[in-house]
PDB file of N, H, CA, C and O in Angstrom:
ATOM      1  N   UNK A   1     -18.625  33.949   5.698  1.00  0.00           N
ATOM      2  CA  UNK A   1     -17.512  33.343   6.398  1.00  0.00           C
ATOM      3  C   UNK A   1     -17.988  32.214   7.297  1.00  0.00           C
ATOM      4  O   UNK A   1     -17.295  31.206   7.435  1.00  0.00           O
ATOM      5  N   UNK A   2     -19.150  32.359   7.908  1.00  0.00           N
ATOM      6  H   UNK A   2     -19.713  33.178   7.796  1.00  0.00           H
ATOM      7  CA  UNK A   2     -19.671  31.295   8.755  1.00  0.00           C
ATOM      8  C   UNK A   2     -19.972  30.037   7.948  1.00  0.00           C
ATOM      9  O   UNK A   2     -19.806  28.922   8.443  1.00  0.00           O
ATOM     10  N   UNK A   3     -20.413  30.216   6.712  1.00  0.00           N
ATOM     11  H   UNK A   3     -20.548  31.122   6.310  1.00  0.00           H
ATOM     12  CA  UNK A   3     -20.700  29.056   5.870  1.00  0.00           C
ATOM     13  C   UNK A   3     -19.420  28.283   5.572  1.00  0.00           C
ATOM     14  O   UNK A   3     -19.431  27.055   5.495  1.00  0.00           O
ATOM     15  N   UNK A   4     -18.329  29.004   5.408  1.00  0.00           N
ATOM     16  H   UNK A   4     -18.320  30.002   5.471  1.00  0.00           H
ATOM     17  CA  UNK A   4     -17.047  28.334   5.143  1.00  0.00           C
ATOM     18  C   UNK A   4     -16.595  27.542   6.362  1.00  0.00           C
ATOM     19  O   UNK A   4     -16.121  26.415   6.218  1.00  0.00           O
ATOM     20  N   UNK A   5     -16.730  28.098   7.541  1.00  0.00           N
ATOM     21  H   UNK A   5     -17.115  29.014   7.658  1.00  0.00           H
ATOM     22  CA  UNK A   5     -16.316  27.397   8.753  1.00  0.00           C
ATOM     23  C   UNK A   5     -17.170  26.167   9.009  1.00  0.00           C
ATOM     24  O   UNK A   5     -16.656  25.143   9.459  1.00  0.00           O
ATOM     25  N   UNK A   6     -18.450  26.251   8.733  1.00  0.00           N
ATOM     26  H   UNK A   6     -18.868  27.083   8.368  1.00  0.00           H
ATOM     27  CA  UNK A   6     -19.310  25.089   8.955  1.00  0.00           C
ATOM     28  C   UNK A   6     -19.032  23.990   7.929  1.00  0.00           C
ATOM     29  O   UNK A   6     -19.294  22.819   8.203  1.00  0.00           O
ATOM     30  N   UNK A   7     -18.513  24.339   6.772  1.00  0.00           N
ATOM     31  H   UNK A   7     -18.300  25.290   6.549  1.00  0.00           H
ATOM     32  CA  UNK A   7     -18.192  23.337   5.756  1.00  0.00           C
ATOM     33  C   UNK A   7     -16.848  22.675   6.033  1.00  0.00           C
ATOM     34  O   UNK A   7     -16.593  21.572   5.549  1.00  0.00           O
ATOM     35  N   UNK A   8     -15.993  23.325   6.798  1.00  0.00           N
ATOM     36  H   UNK A   8     -16.200  24.221   7.191  1.00  0.00           H
ATOM     37  CA  UNK A   8     -14.670  22.775   7.074  1.00  0.00           C
ATOM     38  C   UNK A   8     -14.758  21.617   8.057  1.00  0.00           C
ATOM     39  O   UNK A   8     -14.043  20.627   7.898  1.00  0.00           O
ATOM     40  N   UNK A   9     -15.611  21.714   9.062  1.00  0.00           N
ATOM     41  H   UNK A   9     -16.192  22.518   9.191  1.00  0.00           H
ATOM     42  CA  UNK A   9     -15.698  20.679  10.096  1.00  0.00           C
ATOM     43  C   UNK A   9     -16.078  19.309   9.520  1.00  0.00           C
ATOM     44  O   UNK A   9     -15.389  18.332   9.817  1.00  0.00           O
ATOM     45  N   UNK A  10     -17.133  19.189   8.716  1.00  0.00           N
ATOM     46  H   UNK A  10     -17.692  19.982   8.475  1.00  0.00           H
ATOM     47  CA  UNK A  10     -17.450  17.863   8.169  1.00  0.00           C
ATOM     48  C   UNK A  10     -16.338  17.317   7.268  1.00  0.00           C
ATOM     49  O   UNK A  10     -16.086  16.112   7.260  1.00  0.00           O
ATOM     50  N   UNK A  11     -15.678  18.186   6.517  1.00  0.00           N
ATOM     51  H   UNK A  11     -15.883  19.165   6.523  1.00  0.00           H
ATOM     52  CA  UNK A  11     -14.587  17.738   5.659  1.00  0.00           C
ATOM     53  C   UNK A  11     -13.456  17.178   6.504  1.00  0.00           C
ATOM     54  O   UNK A  11     -12.893  16.134   6.175  1.00  0.00           O
ATOM     55  N   UNK A  12     -13.119  17.860   7.589  1.00  0.00           N
ATOM     56  H   UNK A  12     -13.576  18.709   7.856  1.00  0.00           H
ATOM     57  CA  UNK A  12     -12.053  17.406   8.479  1.00  0.00           C
ATOM     58  C   UNK A  12     -12.430  16.085   9.127  1.00  0.00           C
ATOM     59  O   UNK A  12     -11.610  15.169   9.199  1.00  0.00           O
ATOM     60  N   UNK A  13     -13.667  15.982   9.597  1.00  0.00           N
ATOM     61  H   UNK A  13     -14.332  16.726   9.539  1.00  0.00           H
ATOM     62  CA  UNK A  13     -14.118  14.734  10.214  1.00  0.00           C
ATOM     63  C   UNK A  13     -14.115  13.594   9.209  1.00  0.00           C
ATOM     64  O   UNK A  13     -13.765  12.463   9.549  1.00  0.00           O
ATOM     65  N   UNK A  14     -14.495  13.880   7.993  1.00  0.00           N
ATOM     66  H   UNK A  14     -14.779  14.798   7.717  1.00  0.00           H
ATOM     67  CA  UNK A  14     -14.494  12.844   6.957  1.00  0.00           C
ATOM     68  C   UNK A  14     -13.074  12.368   6.666  1.00  0.00           C
ATOM     69  O   UNK A  14     -12.842  11.172   6.493  1.00  0.00           O
ATOM     70  N   UNK A  15     -12.135  13.290   6.612  1.00  0.00           N
ATOM     71  H   UNK A  15     -12.323  14.262   6.752  1.00  0.00           H
ATOM     72  CA  UNK A  15     -10.739  12.904   6.359  1.00  0.00           C
ATOM     73  C   UNK A  15     -10.185  12.062   7.497  1.00  0.00           C
ATOM     74  O   UNK A  15      -9.509  11.061   7.261  1.00  0.00           O
ATOM     75  N   UNK A  16     -10.467  12.464   8.721  1.00  0.00           N
ATOM     76  H   UNK A  16     -11.016  13.278   8.912  1.00  0.00           H
ATOM     77  CA  UNK A  16      -9.998  11.691   9.871  1.00  0.00           C
ATOM     78  C   UNK A  16     -10.676  10.324   9.887  1.00  0.00           C
ATOM     79  O   UNK A  16     -10.041   9.321  10.212  1.00  0.00           O
ATOM     80  N   UNK A  17     -11.954  10.278   9.542  1.00  0.00           N
ATOM     81  H   UNK A  17     -12.470  11.093   9.278  1.00  0.00           H
ATOM     82  CA  UNK A  17     -12.669   9.003   9.484  1.00  0.00           C
ATOM     83  C   UNK A  17     -12.053   8.057   8.472  1.00  0.00           C
ATOM     84  O   UNK A  17     -11.882   6.870   8.748  1.00  0.00           O
ATOM     85  N   UNK A  18     -11.720   8.579   7.298  1.00  0.00           N
ATOM     86  H   UNK A  18     -11.860   9.543   7.073  1.00  0.00           H
ATOM     87  CA  UNK A  18     -11.070   7.746   6.282  1.00  0.00           C
ATOM     88  C   UNK A  18      -9.707   7.274   6.754  1.00  0.00           C
ATOM     89  O   UNK A  18      -9.326   6.129   6.511  1.00  0.00           O
ATOM     90  N   UNK A  19      -8.968   8.152   7.429  1.00  0.00           N
ATOM     91  H   UNK A  19      -9.277   9.082   7.627  1.00  0.00           H
ATOM     92  CA  UNK A  19      -7.655   7.773   7.947  1.00  0.00           C
ATOM     93  C   UNK A  19      -7.778   6.619   8.930  1.00  0.00           C
ATOM     94  O   UNK A  19      -7.024   5.649   8.855  1.00  0.00           O
ATOM     95  N   UNK A  20      -8.725   6.724   9.846  1.00  0.00           N
ATOM     96  H   UNK A  20      -9.338   7.512   9.907  1.00  0.00           H
ATOM     97  CA  UNK A  20      -8.934   5.667  10.843  1.00  0.00           C
ATOM     98  C   UNK A  20      -9.390   4.382  10.164  1.00  0.00           C
ATOM     99  O   UNK A  20      -8.933   3.297  10.525  1.00  0.00           O
ATOM    100  N   UNK A  21     -10.279   4.489   9.192  1.00  0.00           N
ATOM    101  H   UNK A  21     -10.650   5.370   8.898  1.00  0.00           H
ATOM    102  CA  UNK A  21     -10.777   3.314   8.483  1.00  0.00           C
ATOM    103  C   UNK A  21      -9.653   2.601   7.723  1.00  0.00           C
ATOM    104  O   UNK A  21      -9.540   1.377   7.781  1.00  0.00           O
ATOM    105  N   UNK A  22      -8.834   3.361   7.020  1.00  0.00           N
ATOM    106  H   UNK A  22      -8.925   4.356   6.973  1.00  0.00           H
ATOM    107  CA  UNK A  22      -7.739   2.759   6.258  1.00  0.00           C
ATOM    108  C   UNK A  22      -6.705   2.146   7.194  1.00  0.00           C
ATOM    109  O   UNK A  22      -6.180   1.069   6.914  1.00  0.00           O
ATOM    110  N   UNK A  23      -6.407   2.824   8.309  1.00  0.00           N
ATOM    111  H   UNK A  23      -6.834   3.699   8.537  1.00  0.00           H
ATOM    112  CA  UNK A  23      -5.443   2.286   9.273  1.00  0.00           C
ATOM    113  C   UNK A  23      -5.960   0.977   9.860  1.00  0.00           C
ATOM    114  O   UNK A  23      -5.214   0.004   9.964  1.00  0.00           O
ATOM    115  N   UNK A  24      -7.237   0.952  10.244  1.00  0.00           N
ATOM    116  H   UNK A  24      -7.843   1.743  10.160  1.00  0.00           H
ATOM    117  CA  UNK A  24      -7.821  -0.261  10.820  1.00  0.00           C
ATOM    118  C   UNK A  24      -7.803  -1.407   9.815  1.00  0.00           C
ATOM    119  O   UNK A  24      -7.471  -2.539  10.166  1.00  0.00           O
ATOM    120  N   UNK A  25      -8.157  -1.115   8.571  1.00  0.00           N
ATOM    121  H   UNK A  25      -8.426  -0.195   8.287  1.00  0.00           H
ATOM    122  CA  UNK A  25      -8.153  -2.154   7.540  1.00  0.00           C
ATOM    123  C   UNK A  25      -6.742  -2.685   7.299  1.00  0.00           C
ATOM    124  O   UNK A  25      -6.562  -3.884   7.087  1.00  0.00           O
ATOM    125  N   UNK A  26      -5.745  -1.809   7.331  1.00  0.00           N
ATOM    126  H   UNK A  26      -5.892  -0.835   7.503  1.00  0.00           H
ATOM    127  CA  UNK A  26      -4.375  -2.273   7.099  1.00  0.00           C
ATOM    128  C   UNK A  26      -3.873  -3.121   8.259  1.00  0.00           C
ATOM    129  O   UNK A  26      -3.156  -4.098   8.042  1.00  0.00           O
ATOM    130  N   UNK A  27      -4.236  -2.763   9.484  1.00  0.00           N
ATOM    131  H   UNK A  27      -4.818  -1.969   9.661  1.00  0.00           H
ATOM    132  CA  UNK A  27      -3.832  -3.564  10.642  1.00  0.00           C
ATOM    133  C   UNK A  27      -4.498  -4.936  10.589  1.00  0.00           C
ATOM    134  O   UNK A  27      -3.857  -5.948  10.873  1.00  0.00           O
ATOM    135  N   UNK A  28      -5.779  -4.975  10.228  1.00  0.00           N
ATOM    136  H   UNK A  28      -6.300  -4.153   9.997  1.00  0.00           H
ATOM    137  CA  UNK A  28      -6.472  -6.259  10.109  1.00  0.00           C
ATOM    138  C   UNK A  28      -5.872  -7.110   8.990  1.00  0.00           C
ATOM    139  O   UNK A  28      -5.708  -8.319   9.151  1.00  0.00           O
ATOM    140  N   UNK A  29      -5.546  -6.486   7.861  1.00  0.00           N
ATOM    141  H   UNK A  29      -5.679  -5.504   7.730  1.00  0.00           H
ATOM    142  CA  UNK A  29      -4.936  -7.230   6.755  1.00  0.00           C
ATOM    143  C   UNK A  29      -3.577  -7.790   7.164  1.00  0.00           C
ATOM    144  O   UNK A  29      -3.241  -8.922   6.818  1.00  0.00           O
ATOM    145  N   UNK A  30      -2.807  -7.012   7.889  1.00  0.00           N
ATOM    146  H   UNK A  30      -3.080  -6.092   8.171  1.00  0.00           H
ATOM    147  CA  UNK A  30      -1.513  -7.495   8.368  1.00  0.00           C
ATOM    148  C   UNK A  30      -1.692  -8.674   9.310  1.00  0.00           C
ATOM    149  O   UNK A  30      -0.911  -9.624   9.271  1.00  0.00           O
ATOM    150  N   UNK A  31      -2.710  -8.621  10.154  1.00  0.00           N
ATOM    151  H   UNK A  31      -3.345  -7.849  10.186  1.00  0.00           H
ATOM    152  CA  UNK A  31      -2.992  -9.741  11.052  1.00  0.00           C
ATOM    153  C   UNK A  31      -3.378 -10.997  10.294  1.00  0.00           C
ATOM    154  O   UNK A  31      -2.970 -12.098  10.661  1.00  0.00           O
ATOM    155  N   UNK A  32      -4.159 -10.839   9.242  1.00  0.00           N
ATOM    156  H   UNK A  32      -4.491  -9.944   8.943  1.00  0.00           H
ATOM    157  CA  UNK A  32      -4.563 -11.995   8.432  1.00  0.00           C
ATOM    158  C   UNK A  32      -3.346 -12.609   7.749  1.00  0.00           C
ATOM    159  O   UNK A  32      -3.190 -13.830   7.745  1.00  0.00           O
ATOM    160  N   UNK A  33      -2.492 -11.782   7.178  1.00  0.00           N
ATOM    161  H   UNK A  33      -2.619 -10.790   7.182  1.00  0.00           H
ATOM    162  CA  UNK A  33      -1.287 -12.290   6.514  1.00  0.00           C
ATOM    163  C   UNK A  33      -0.381 -12.987   7.523  1.00  0.00           C
ATOM    164  O   UNK A  33       0.171 -14.047   7.229  1.00  0.00           O
ATOM    165  N   UNK A  34      -0.224 -12.406   8.705  1.00  0.00           N
ATOM    166  H   UNK A  34      -0.672 -11.545   8.944  1.00  0.00           H
ATOM    167  CA  UNK A  34       0.604 -13.037   9.733  1.00  0.00           C
ATOM    168  C   UNK A  34       0.014 -14.378  10.150  1.00  0.00           C
ATOM    169  O   UNK A  34       0.751 -15.339  10.368  1.00  0.00           O
ATOM    170  N   UNK A  35      -1.307 -14.449  10.262  1.00  0.00           N
ATOM    171  H   UNK A  35      -1.906 -13.668  10.085  1.00  0.00           H
ATOM    172  CA  UNK A  35      -1.950 -15.714  10.605  1.00  0.00           C
ATOM    173  C   UNK A  35      -1.746 -16.766   9.532  1.00  0.00           C
ATOM    174  O   UNK A  35      -1.514 -17.935   9.837  1.00  0.00           O
ATOM    175  N   UNK A  36      -1.833 -16.350   8.271  1.00  0.00           N
ATOM    176  H   UNK A  36      -2.021 -15.400   8.023  1.00  0.00           H
ATOM    177  CA  UNK A  36      -1.599 -17.289   7.171  1.00  0.00           C
ATOM    178  C   UNK A  36      -0.159 -17.789   7.166  1.00  0.00           C
ATOM    179  O   UNK A  36       0.087 -18.976   6.952  1.00  0.00           O
ATOM    180  N   UNK A  37       0.787 -16.893   7.399  1.00  0.00           N
ATOM    181  H   UNK A  37       0.587 -15.929   7.573  1.00  0.00           H
ATOM    182  CA  UNK A  37       2.186 -17.320   7.498  1.00  0.00           C
ATOM    183  C   UNK A  37       2.362 -18.323   8.627  1.00  0.00           C
ATOM    184  O   UNK A  37       3.092 -19.304   8.485  1.00  0.00           O
ATOM    185  N   UNK A  38       1.701 -18.080   9.733  1.00  0.00           N
ATOM    186  H   UNK A  38       1.108 -17.283   9.848  1.00  0.00           H
ATOM    187  CA  UNK A  38       1.827 -18.986  10.874  1.00  0.00           C
ATOM    188  C   UNK A  38       1.279 -20.369  10.536  1.00  0.00           C
ATOM    189  O   UNK A  38       1.878 -21.383  10.895  1.00  0.00           O
ATOM    190  N   UNK A  39       0.136 -20.411   9.842  1.00  0.00           N
ATOM    191  H   UNK A  39      -0.350 -19.587   9.550  1.00  0.00           H
ATOM    192  CA  UNK A  39      -0.455 -21.690   9.448  1.00  0.00           C
ATOM    193  C   UNK A  39       0.463 -22.422   8.477  1.00  0.00           C
ATOM    194  O   UNK A  39       0.698 -23.621   8.630  1.00  0.00           O
ATOM    195  N   UNK A  40       0.981 -21.711   7.482  1.00  0.00           N
ATOM    196  H   UNK A  40       0.790 -20.737   7.358  1.00  0.00           H
ATOM    197  CA  UNK A  40       1.866 -22.337   6.493  1.00  0.00           C
ATOM    198  C   UNK A  40       3.133 -22.854   7.163  1.00  0.00           C
ATOM    199  O   UNK A  40       3.586 -23.958   6.861  1.00  0.00           O
ATOM    200  N   UNK A  41       3.703 -22.076   8.060  1.00  0.00           N
ATOM    201  H   UNK A  41       3.335 -21.179   8.306  1.00  0.00           H
ATOM    202  CA  UNK A  41       4.914 -22.521   8.749  1.00  0.00           C
ATOM    203  C   UNK A  41       4.625 -23.718   9.646  1.00  0.00           C
ATOM    204  O   UNK A  41       5.459 -24.613   9.781  1.00  0.00           O
ATOM    205  N   UNK A  42       3.448 -23.735  10.256  1.00  0.00           N
ATOM    206  H   UNK A  42       2.770 -23.008  10.147  1.00  0.00           H
ATOM    207  CA  UNK A  42       3.070 -24.865  11.099  1.00  0.00           C
ATOM    208  C   UNK A  42       2.903 -26.126  10.252  1.00  0.00           C
ATOM    209  O   UNK A  42       3.319 -27.210  10.663  1.00  0.00           O
ATOM    210  N   UNK A  43       2.297 -25.989   9.073  1.00  0.00           N
ATOM    211  H   UNK A  43       1.960 -25.109   8.740  1.00  0.00           H
ATOM    212  CA  UNK A  43       2.136 -27.133   8.178  1.00  0.00           C
ATOM    213  C   UNK A  43       3.485 -27.643   7.674  1.00  0.00           C
ATOM    214  O   UNK A  43       3.638 -28.832   7.396  1.00  0.00           O
ATOM    215  N   UNK A  44       4.455 -26.747   7.558  1.00  0.00           N
ATOM    216  H   UNK A  44       4.330 -25.781   7.783  1.00  0.00           H
ATOM    217  CA  UNK A  44       5.788 -27.140   7.099  1.00  0.00           C
ATOM    218  C   UNK A  44       6.628 -27.738   8.227  1.00  0.00           C
ATOM    219  O   UNK A  44       7.758 -28.171   8.001  1.00  0.00           O
ATOM    220  N   UNK A  45       6.079 -27.758   9.426  1.00  0.00           N
ATOM    221  H   UNK A  45       5.162 -27.406   9.609  1.00  0.00           H
ATOM    222  CA  UNK A  45       6.800 -28.343  10.548  1.00  0.00           C
ATOM    223  C   UNK A  45       7.659 -27.361  11.313  1.00  0.00           C
ATOM    224  O   UNK A  45       8.452 -27.761  12.166  1.00  0.00           O
ATOM    225  N   UNK A  46       7.514 -26.101  11.025  1.00  0.00           N
ATOM    226  H   UNK A  46       6.870 -25.776  10.333  1.00  0.00           H
ATOM    227  CA  UNK A  46       8.289 -25.075  11.729  1.00  0.00           C
ATOM    228  C   UNK A  46       7.474 -24.578  12.925  1.00  0.00           C
ATOM    229  O   UNK A  46       6.762 -23.578  12.835  1.00  0.00           O
ATOM    230  N   UNK A  47       7.592 -25.282  14.025  1.00  0.00           N
ATOM    231  H   UNK A  47       8.170 -26.094  14.098  1.00  0.00           H
ATOM    232  CA  UNK A  47       6.848 -24.897  15.224  1.00  0.00           C
ATOM    233  C   UNK A  47       7.814 -24.403  16.285  1.00  0.00           C
ATOM    234  O   UNK A  47       9.007 -24.705  16.262  1.00  0.00           O
ATOM    235  N   UNK A  48       7.276 -23.650  17.194  1.00  0.00           N
ATOM    236  H   UNK A  48       6.307 -23.404  17.212  1.00  0.00           H
ATOM    237  CA  UNK A  48       8.104 -23.102  18.278  1.00  0.00           C
ATOM    238  C   UNK A  48       8.023 -24.008  19.475  1.00  0.00           C
ATOM    239  O   UNK A  48       8.646 -23.732  20.501  1.00  0.00           O
TER     240      UNK A  48
END
């Protein structure tokens, strides 16, 4: 039973790590897309 409990912790940490990694990558990708939209709109003359 102790072997099962010790195997659960790394699996849980790995899952949380992947969740954080995917969330961070998606936020960065959204920022890049927003920046590209801003550049394109600025080139089209749509400024604030």
